C-alpha positions in Angstrom: 26.1 -84.5 -29.9 22.5 -85.3 -31.0 22.0 -81.7 -32.1 25.2 -82.1 -34.3 24.0 -85.2 -35.9 20.6 -83.7 -36.5 22.2 -80.6 -38.1 24.6 -82.7 -40.2 21.7 -84.8 -41.5 19.4 -81.8 -42.2 22.3 -80.0 -44.1 23.3 -82.9 -46.1 20.0 -84.3 -47.0 18.3 -81.2 -48.1 21.1 -78.8 -49.3 20.3 -76.0 -46.9 22.0 -72.8 -47.9 20.7 -70.2 -45.3 20.8 -69.9 -41.6 17.1 -69.1 -41.6 16.4 -72.5 -43.1 18.5 -74.3 -40.6 16.7 -72.5 -37.7 13.3 -73.4 -39.2 14.3 -77.0 -39.7 15.7 -77.3 -36.1 12.6 -75.6 -34.7 10.0 -77.8 -36.5 11.8 -81.0 -35.9 13.6 -80.5 -32.6 12.2 -77.7 -30.6 8.4 -78.3 -31.0 8.7 -82.0 -30.2 10.8 -81.3 -27.2 8.3 -78.6 -25.9 5.4 -81.3 -26.3 7.4 -83.9 -24.5 8.2 -81.4 -21.6 4.6 -80.6 -21.4 3.6 -84.2 -21.3 6.0 -85.0 -18.6 4.7 -82.1 -16.4 1.2 -83.0 -17.0 1.8 -86.6 -16.0 3.6 -85.7 -12.9 0.5 -83.5 -11.9 -1.7 -86.5 -12.7 0.3 -88.8 -10.5 -0.1 -86.4 -7.5 -3.9 -86.9 -8.0 -3.6 -90.7 -8.2 -5.0 -91.2 -11.7 -4.6 -94.7 -13.4 -1.6 -95.4 -15.6 -4.0 -96.1 -18.5 -4.7 -92.3 -18.7 -0.8 -91.7 -19.1 -0.9 -94.0 -22.2 -4.0 -92.2 -23.6 -2.6 -88.7 -23.1 0.7 -89.9 -24.7 -1.4 -91.1 -27.7 -3.2 -87.7 -27.9 0.0 -85.8 -27.7 1.4 -88.1 -30.6 -1.7 -87.4 -32.7 -2.2 -83.7 -32.1 1.6 -83.2 -32.3 1.7 -84.9 -35.6 -1.0 -82.5 -36.9 1.2 -79.6 -35.7 4.4 -81.0 -37.2 2.7 -81.8 -40.6 1.1 -78.3 -40.7 4.5 -76.7 -39.8 6.3 -78.8 -42.4 3.8 -77.8 -45.1 3.9 -74.1 -44.5 7.5 -73.7 -43.5 9.7 -76.7 -44.6 10.0 -79.1 -47.6 7.6 -82.1 -47.9 9.5 -85.5 -47.5 8.7 -89.1 -47.5 8.7 -89.0 -43.8 6.0 -86.3 -44.0 4.0 -88.5 -46.2 4.2 -91.5 -43.7 3.1 -89.1 -41.0 0.0 -87.9 -43.0 -0.9 -91.6 -43.7 -0.7 -92.3 -40.1 -2.8 -89.3 -39.1 -5.4 -90.3 -41.8 -5.6 -94.0 -41.4 -4.5 -95.0 -37.8 -5.0 -91.9 -35.6 -8.8 -91.7 -36.0 -9.1 -95.3 -34.7 -6.8 -94.6 -31.8 -8.7 -91.4 -30.9 -12.0 -93.1 -31.4 -11.0 -95.8 -28.9 -9.8 -93.1 -26.4 -13.1 -91.2 -26.8 -15.2 -94.3 -26.4 -13.3 -95.7 -23.4 -13.5 -92.3 -21.5 -17.2 -91.6 -22.3 -18.4 -93.2 -19.2 -15.7 -91.7 -17.1 -16.0 -88.1 -18.3 -17.9 -86.9 -15.3 -15.4 -88.6 -12.8 -12.6 -86.1 -13.3 -11.6 -83.1 -15.4 -8.8 -85.2 -16.9 -11.1 -87.9 -18.1 -13.4 -85.2 -19.5 -10.7 -83.5 -21.4 -9.3 -86.8 -22.6 -12.8 -87.6 -23.9 -13.0 -84.3 -25.5 -9.6 -84.5 -27.1 -10.7 -87.7 -28.6 -14.0 -86.5 -30.0 -12.5 -83.1 -31.4 -9.9 -85.0 -33.4 -12.7 -85.8 -35.8 -13.3 -82.1 -36.2 -9.7 -80.7 -36.0 -7.9 -83.2 -38.2 -10.3 -82.9 -41.2 -10.1 -79.0 -41.0 -6.3 -79.2 -40.8 -6.2 -81.4 -43.9 -8.6 -79.1 -45.7 -6.4 -76.1 -44.8 -3.3 -77.9 -45.9 -4.7 -79.0 -49.2 -6.1 -75.7 -50.3 -3.4 -73.3 -48.9 -0.2 -75.4 -48.7 
């Protein structure tokens, strides 16, 4: 049912004409986020077995949202049509995501030697300040 609604919405709002465009749209807006969500659930199950705090689950969810947003904006730029929702996403990634990732990196700085998870959460927070500007630079000059 949900796939039918998404398919109907995509075809009516963007006047798709080819099956290739339908497949690209469904892949970008449905398959990629579902794969990220599945990976997040598997990772949190693995973390629960190792008895990590619940706050790390929220931090990892924020990391998945921010990096997933970068992936979706990049795929939309190269393979799809830019929309108002894409603009809202890019504003979030430029204005709010750096603050969230900075808080995550600052909070996990003192715990980065405690566990490999904290270390990777810290690195993901810091690397956002490198990866996001490079992504925006690539999107501006090639997209």
